[in-house]
N, C-alpha and C positions, 0 to 999 in steps of 0.2 A: 211106213214108213212115216213117223212126225211132221206135221209141216212148220216151216219157220215161219212165225212171227215177228217183224221187226220191234224192239222198245223204242217207243216216242218218247220215252222221258230221258235218252241217252245216257241210260248206263252203260256199264262196261261189259255187259251182256245181252245175249237175244233170247228170247222164248221160243221153245220150242215144245207145239201144241199136239198130243197124241189123241185124235177124236174118237181114238177105240178105248183109252182108259179115261179121257178127260181130264187128265193130267197135266200141268206144264213142267216144264223142267227149263232151269236157266243153265246157257253153255257160252263161254268165249262163240266170239265172231270169227270166224277165220277167213280173211279176205285175200284173194290171190290174184296181186297185179302184174299184168303180163306187161312188161318192158320190154318194149321189141329193139332198143338197143341201149347205151351207156348212159345216152343224155335223152332218154325218153322217161322221166322218173316223174311222179306221183306229185310228188313236193306238197302245195297249198287242200288238194285232193284227199293226198295221204292223210296231211298233219288232222284234218276235219275227220278222217272216218276213225282214226284212231282218239281222236275226242268222244265219237259216237259209241268206241268200247271195241274197235275192230281191233286185231292182229294184222298186219299187212305179211304176206310171203311175198318176196318179190321172184318172178321165174323170169331170167333174161334171158332172151333170142339170140339175138346177133351181139358176140361179144366186141368185134371188130366194126367198127360201122365201113371201114374199108373193103372188108370182106362178109358182105352179106347174102354169099352163097354159101348159106349150110343147112344143115336138118336140125331138126327139131320133134322130141317126143311130148305131147303137152300131157298136163298132171291125168290122171283115170278121177271119174266123177266120183262124189261123194266126200271128198277129202276139204270141200272149203263149202261156206255159207253164200259167200259174194266171189263175182270175178269183177277186175277193172280190167281194161283193154287200154293201154296209151296209145299214145301217136306214135309216127316213124318217120323217115324222110323221106321213105321210099314209098311206091303205090303197089295195091293189092296186085292188079293187072303185071306188075313186072317180073316179067320171065326169069331174073335171077334167083327169083324167091321162093321158087318151086319148091324148092325142101320144106319149106316150113309155111308158107300160105295155105298151102292144099289141107295137111292137118291141123292149123286152128281153124280154117272154116270149119272142119270138121268137128274140134273142138266145141267152136260156140254152138252149134247146131246140138251135141250132148247135152251142152247146159241149158238150151232152151227146152230142149224136151224132157229133162229132168226138173225145170222149176228151181235152177239154181240163179237169182237175177244178176244180172249182167251190165255194166256200165261201160260204154264204149265210149273212149273220146278221139276225135279226129279220124286218125285210120283206125284206130279202135271203132269208132263209129262206120266208118265206108266197109271194113271188115265184117261187121254186123249186117249190113246190107247185103254185101256180096254171097253171105251164107244163106240168108233168108230168103233171098229169091231175088234182089234187087240189081242194079247194076252202078258200077262204076269206071268212071270216064276223065279225060281231061278235061277240065275246067276253061271255061272261055273268059271268066271273071276270077283268076285267082285272085286270094285275100292273104293280106301281110298287114297285122297291124292289130290297134282294137278299133271295133266295129261295135255296129248297132246291127240288130235281127228284130221281127216281128214276130212274139210269142202270141200263142194264143192262149196260154195257161198261167196262173198265178206264179205257179212254182217254177217259171225261169221266165225273169228279167229279161226286157227288152236290150241289156248294155250296158256299159261296153263290157264286150267279151274280147278276148284274143284270139287271133285268127292267123291259121300261118297254115296253107293247103293252095294246093296246085290242080285238085280232084274234086269231083261233087260225084254225089250218090242219089242213087233214086231210093223210092219207098216200097219196102217189099212189102210183096201181098199181107193181108190184116195186120199192118202197122197203122197210127195214127199221127198224123202228123203235128207236131209242135211248134215246130218255128220253120221262118225261113226267112231269106230277105234279097237284093236283087241277084247275089250268085248263088241262089239255089235253096235247096233243101238244108236247113241247119240241126231240127230235132226231131226224133222218134219216140212214139213207143210203142213196143210190142208184147203184150205181157207184162213178166214183172220185168223189164229187159227197157233200159234209155240208151238213146244212142245221141248221142252231138257232135256236131262240126268244130265245134269250136275249143279255145282249151282253159278250162276252168282252174286248171290246177298250177297256171303259168306265173311266174314270180322276174322281176328283172333279173337276176341271177343268170335263171334258167336259157334266158332270152342271150344273154350276154354269151353263155357256151355255146348256143348254137349258132351266133352270129363268128365265133372264132371257129367252128366245125363248119366252112362254107354255107350257113345262113344268112350270114349277111350279106355274101354275094347274089344270095337269090333276092334279096330283099330291095337290095343296090340295084339289081336289073330292073326291079319294078318300079324302079324312081324312088325309093324310099330309103330315107336315112337309118341304119341302124342305129346311130347312136341316141339321136332322137327318139326312138322307141324305145330302147331303156331307160331313157332319162323320163320319159314320161309311165314307164311302167313302174318307176320305184313311188311313185303318187300310187296309181292305179292297183294296184296290187294291195293297195290299203283300202281303199274307198270301193272296188268290188267286192272285198270280202263277205259281206253281209249278203250279197245277192250269191253268192259261190256255197255260202252256208245255207241260205234256204231252198239251192237248190238241191244240194246234198240230202238234206233232210226232208224233200219232199218226195227223194229217189227211194229214201230207207223205209220212210211210215209210209207214203202212199200207194207207191209202184213195188216196190220188192217184198215190203207187205201184205201186196193184195191176196186176195182170198182166191 
């Protein structure tokens, strides 16, 4: 089977190199985006992936946020070149999600074994940890709003990054820690896969939609004014764009493209 090499020049194709024939073939990049609910959309992440030439194919797990007790059959291997796991208002360990969390963890393991690069964001990162042998639990230090992290790699800026989580996760066996802060692990790499606790996709509009769907109450309970966060985000979604693009380019070129 050809091995995938990402084109670092930002074209609208990726290079598939067949080690047997020694030839290259240009093909479109198919990116499967797992949206766990209608409000967990890729926004800025999706936009930059499209600029890099990816065609986004959304897969919505829960259509109604008030009814997460559904079942899901995830796509088979071999149909996509890249998988993006978005966030979720729920937790990996929530008993109500048994109809789809288990199948999703199996799906993640299949992608990793087959060499398809996976990018996990917040819940997606926690699901990656759980699928690969780590642990997800309730955090003693939940995070809401724009915060800084301590990154050990040039590809991930120290921030600010938007956070919205009440869970924490541990480093799975064989993974490399890339960032953390006082709330715990913030990013790790394992093979061609990257997991980040924060939300690089975030926009002020997306935050406003979360606040309208009970998210504002959770922030208020944590002593944070949702309106101030939305106002701050109007500026920060612009000023953090270079850091977002640098991280995604690093993921595509150095991690997903690793041999």
